[in-house]
C-alpha positions as CSV (number, residue, x, y, z in Angstrom):
1,X,-37.1,13.3,4.6
2,X,-33.8,11.5,4.6
3,X,-30.2,12.5,4.2
4,X,-28.2,9.8,2.3
5,X,-25.5,9.0,-0.2
6,X,-26.4,6.6,-3.0
7,X,-23.6,4.7,-4.7
8,X,-23.4,2.0,-7.3
9,X,-20.8,-0.6,-6.4
10,X,-19.0,-2.8,-9.0
11,X,-20.9,-6.0,-8.7
12,X,-20.9,-9.1,-10.9
13,X,-23.4,-9.6,-13.7
14,X,-25.0,-6.1,-13.4
15,X,-26.9,-4.7,-16.3
16,X,-29.0,-1.6,-16.8
17,X,-32.2,-3.4,-15.8
18,X,-30.7,-5.2,-12.8
19,X,-28.6,-2.8,-10.8
20,X,-27.7,-2.7,-7.2
21,X,-27.3,0.6,-5.3
22,X,-26.1,1.1,-1.8
23,X,-27.7,3.8,0.3
24,X,-25.5,5.2,3.1
25,X,-27.5,6.8,5.8
26,X,-27.8,7.2,9.6
27,X,-28.7,3.9,11.4
28,X,-31.9,5.3,12.9
29,X,-33.1,6.2,9.4
30,X,-32.8,2.7,7.9
31,X,-36.2,1.3,8.9
32,X,-38.2,4.6,8.2
33,X,-36.6,4.8,4.7
34,X,-37.3,1.1,4.0
35,X,-40.9,1.6,4.9
36,X,-41.1,4.7,2.8
37,X,-39.6,3.0,-0.2
38,X,-41.8,0.0,0.1
39,X,-44.9,2.3,-0.5
40,X,-43.5,3.2,-3.9
41,X,-42.2,-0.3,-4.8
42,X,-45.6,-1.8,-5.5
43,X,-45.6,-3.9,-8.7
44,X,-42.0,-2.9,-9.3
45,X,-39.2,-5.5,-9.6
46,X,-37.1,-4.1,-6.7
47,X,-35.7,-5.6,-3.6
48,X,-35.0,-3.4,-0.6
49,X,-32.8,-5.0,2.0
50,X,-30.7,-3.9,5.0
51,X,-27.1,-4.9,4.4
52,X,-25.6,-2.9,7.3
53,X,-24.5,-6.1,8.9
54,X,-22.3,-6.8,5.8
55,X,-21.3,-3.3,4.5
56,X,-20.0,-0.6,6.9
57,X,-19.5,3.1,6.3
58,X,-16.2,4.8,6.9
59,X,-15.0,8.4,6.6
60,X,-11.4,9.2,5.8
61,X,-10.8,12.8,6.6
62,X,-7.7,14.8,5.9
63,X,-6.5,18.1,7.3
64,X,-6.6,19.8,3.9
65,X,-9.5,17.8,2.4
66,X,-9.4,16.1,-1.0
67,X,-8.1,18.7,-3.5
68,X,-7.8,16.4,-6.5
69,X,-7.9,12.7,-7.2
70,X,-4.4,12.4,-8.7
71,X,-1.6,12.0,-6.3
72,X,-3.9,11.4,-3.4
73,X,-4.4,8.2,-1.4
74,X,-8.0,8.2,-2.7
75,X,-6.7,7.4,-6.2
76,X,-5.2,4.1,-5.0
77,X,-8.2,3.4,-2.8
78,X,-10.8,3.7,-5.6
79,X,-9.0,2.7,-8.7
80,X,-7.2,-0.3,-7.3
81,X,-9.9,-1.9,-5.1
82,X,-9.5,-5.6,-4.7
83,X,-11.6,-7.5,-7.1
84,X,-12.6,-11.1,-6.3
85,X,-14.6,-13.8,-7.9
86,X,-18.4,-13.6,-7.3
87,X,-19.9,-16.4,-5.2
88,X,-23.2,-15.9,-7.0
89,X,-21.7,-15.7,-10.5
90,X,-18.5,-17.9,-10.7
91,X,-16.0,-16.6,-13.2
92,X,-17.2,-13.0,-12.9
93,X,-15.2,-10.5,-10.8
94,X,-16.7,-7.9,-8.4
95,X,-15.8,-5.9,-5.3
96,X,-17.4,-5.0,-2.0
97,X,-15.9,-1.5,-1.9
98,X,-17.4,1.8,-3.0
99,X,-15.3,5.0,-2.3
100,X,-16.1,8.6,-3.3
101,X,-15.2,12.1,-2.3
102,X,-17.9,13.6,0.0
103,X,-20.1,15.4,-2.6
104,X,-21.2,18.1,0.0
105,X,-17.6,19.4,0.3
106,X,-14.2,18.1,-0.6
107,X,-13.1,19.3,2.8
108,X,-14.8,16.4,4.5
109,X,-12.6,13.8,2.7
110,X,-13.7,10.4,1.4
111,X,-16.6,8.1,2.2
112,X,-15.9,4.5,2.0
113,X,-18.5,1.7,2.0
114,X,-17.2,-1.8,2.3
115,X,-17.0,-5.0,4.2
116,X,-15.1,-4.3,7.4
117,X,-12.6,-7.0,6.6
118,X,-11.8,-5.2,3.3
119,X,-10.8,-1.9,5.0
120,X,-7.1,-1.9,5.6
121,X,-5.9,1.7,6.2
122,X,-2.5,2.6,5.0
123,X,0.2,3.0,7.7
124,X,0.0,6.9,7.4
125,X,-3.7,6.9,8.2
126,X,-4.4,7.7,11.8
127,X,-7.3,5.8,13.3
128,X,-9.1,7.7,16.0
129,X,-10.1,6.2,19.4
130,X,-13.7,7.4,18.9
131,X,-14.2,7.8,15.1
132,X,-17.9,8.8,15.3
133,X,-17.1,11.7,17.7
134,X,-14.2,12.8,15.5
135,X,-16.3,12.6,12.3
136,X,-19.2,14.6,13.9
137,X,-16.8,17.3,15.3
138,X,-15.3,17.9,11.8
139,X,-18.7,17.7,10.1
140,X,-20.1,20.3,12.5
141,X,-17.1,22.6,12.0
142,X,-17.7,22.4,8.2
143,X,-21.4,23.1,8.7
144,X,-22.7,19.7,7.4
145,X,-26.0,18.8,8.8
146,X,-26.7,15.0,8.6
147,X,-29.5,12.7,9.3
148,X,-33.2,13.2,9.9
149,X,-32.7,14.2,13.5
150,X,-30.7,17.3,12.4
151,X,-32.6,17.9,9.1
152,X,-36.1,16.8,9.9
153,X,-38.8,19.4,9.7
154,X,-36.5,22.0,8.2
155,X,-36.6,23.8,4.8
156,X,-33.5,22.7,2.9
157,X,-32.5,26.3,2.2
158,X,-32.6,27.0,6.0
159,X,-30.0,24.3,6.5
160,X,-27.7,25.8,3.7
161,X,-28.1,22.7,1.6
162,X,-28.0,24.8,-1.5
163,X,-24.3,25.5,-0.6
164,X,-23.6,21.8,-0.2
165,X,-24.5,20.4,-3.7
166,X,-27.8,19.1,-2.3
167,X,-30.2,21.3,-4.2
168,X,-30.5,22.0,-7.9
169,X,-32.5,25.1,-8.9
170,X,-32.8,23.8,-12.5
171,X,-34.8,20.7,-11.5
172,X,-37.1,20.0,-8.6
173,X,-35.1,18.3,-5.9
174,X,-37.6,18.2,-3.0
175,X,-41.3,18.6,-2.4
176,X,-42.2,22.2,-1.9
177,X,-39.1,23.6,-3.6
178,X,-41.2,25.7,-5.9
179,X,-42.7,27.4,-2.9
180,X,-39.4,28.5,-1.5
């Protein structure tokens, strides 16, 4: 139904029973996903909220992709993110940055979810005039379908999702998998 990345940011005062996850997905899928999740949140202690006005999604792509974490700019980006004191929990440190290598293919670089003010690209990072067009062009060259408009109504195997770390044949990943 939806194509998304789910990440767990480093937030203040989190425990196993009270954990916040960020879902990175296409803008047009936000409301349909929220409605879908609310159907299953009955009598559950969950809060589903749109934070796209606070947290933005960025893609940092390299010509050669991300070969390994060590020695790459990603190492500094993820391991040295700026920690600050939580407004909600004084005395506890947190961050508003979550960075990870694109799990579909390392060739697509790094995904970064953060407050726009927290994103300061290093001087050797080239910012594109139209980053969405650039991202989509590279994504299409790599064969990465994205969003419900491209994936909707398709069998995951027809979209080569089994080649993109999106399907596990040892556990059920999507409704109808056992039929295909």
